[in-house]
N, C-alpha and C positions, 0 to 999 in steps of 0.2 A: 273281650269286649266288641261289640258290632258298634262301631262307631262310623258314620260316613264321613270322609274326609272329603270338604268343599273348597273349591278358590275363591269363596264369597268375601274373605278377609284381605285377601290378597287382592282383588278384585277392586273391591273399596278403597284401598289405600293408593293403588295405583291411580284411580279416578281422582281422587282428592289431589294427591300430589302433582299432578300433571295439569290441573285446570289453574287458569290465573287467577290473581287474586282482585275480582271483580271490583270489589270495594274501593282499592287504591288505585286502582288504574287511571279514575280520573286525577286524584291528587298528584300521580306522577306525571301526568299530562300538564297540569298546572304549573310543575315545576319545572319540566324542560320549557314549556314556554312563557318561563319567568312571571307567572301571574297567579302567584300564591294568595297574595292578598285580597285579589277581587275575588279568588274562589270562597277564601274564608268569610268573604262580605256576603258574597251571596248565598253560601251556606246557613249564615246568622241569620240572615234578613227571612230566608225560606221556614225558618223553625219559628213557630208563634212566641216562643218564650222570649226567643233571642231578639225577635222584633220588638217586643213590650219592654225589654231591657233597654235596648238602644234607644226607644223613644223616651223612656224614662229619664235616662241620663241626658240625653240632648235639653229634654225640658228643664231638668235642674241645673244645666250649666247655662241655658238662657236665662231662668229666674235669675240667679247667681249674678249674671253679668249685668241684668235689668237692675237691680238693685242698686249695684255698683254705680250704675251711670245715674239712677236717679237720687243717691247720694250726692254724687258729685255735683249734680245740678242743682242742688238744695230741694228738692222735692220730699224729703222726710229727714 
């Protein structure tokens, strides 16, 4: 059988194994700086669905508090 053996597979494995995890480096830096909650809030706010969910939850909480405050003042 005339198969040509190349080192493509070995070269790819070495290249993938030696590269740093670029996606996790920012989280690792946030943990190191003890600002993981700030990182999560910024990432959630950058996501359009996360932003809509956050605003929706805050509106529901504000509506609930205003209903309770109105009830305690005898408005309804």
